[in-house]
C-alpha positions as CSV (number, residue, x, y, z in Angstrom):
1,G,91.9,114.7,93.9
2,N,90.7,113.8,97.4
3,N,91.3,110.1,97.4
4,I,93.9,109.4,94.7
5,K,94.2,105.6,95.4
6,V,90.4,105.1,95.0
7,E,90.3,107.2,91.9
8,L,93.2,105.3,90.3
9,L,91.5,102.0,91.1
10,E,88.2,103.1,89.7
11,S,89.9,104.3,86.5
12,A,91.9,101.1,86.2
13,K,88.7,99.0,86.4
14,S,87.6,100.6,83.1
15,L,90.8,99.6,81.3
16,S,91.4,96.4,79.5
17,D,92.8,93.2,81.1
18,T,96.3,94.4,80.2
19,F,96.2,96.7,83.1
20,C,95.0,94.1,85.7
21,K,98.4,93.8,87.2
22,A,98.5,97.6,87.8
23,C,95.2,97.3,89.7
24,E,96.7,94.5,91.9
25,V,99.8,96.6,92.6
26,L,97.7,99.7,93.5
27,N,95.6,97.6,95.8
28,G,98.7,96.1,97.4
29,D,100.2,96.6,100.8
30,S,103.2,98.6,99.6
31,V,101.1,101.2,98.0
32,S,98.9,101.4,101.1
33,K,102.0,101.9,103.3
34,A,103.4,104.6,100.9
35,T,100.0,106.4,100.8
36,E,99.8,106.4,104.6
37,Y,103.4,107.6,104.9
38,Y,102.7,110.4,102.4
39,L,99.5,111.5,104.1
40,N,101.3,111.6,107.5
41,F,104.1,113.6,106.0
42,V,101.8,116.1,104.4
43,T,99.7,116.4,107.6
44,D,102.9,117.0,109.6
45,V,104.3,119.6,107.2
46,H,101.0,121.6,107.2
47,T,100.5,121.4,111.0
48,D,101.8,124.4,113.0
49,T,103.7,123.3,116.1
50,E,104.4,126.4,118.0
């Protein structure tokens, strides 16, 4: 639960070669940007700005 991207990558490594493409996508730039956007959003939503 703390680092979903790393956990997914570790899980994918144990799967057969059929899932190699999924590993490549998870390790790609678009997923990194989406993860960063999500983390920033969650941080912003849970930060009090009084």
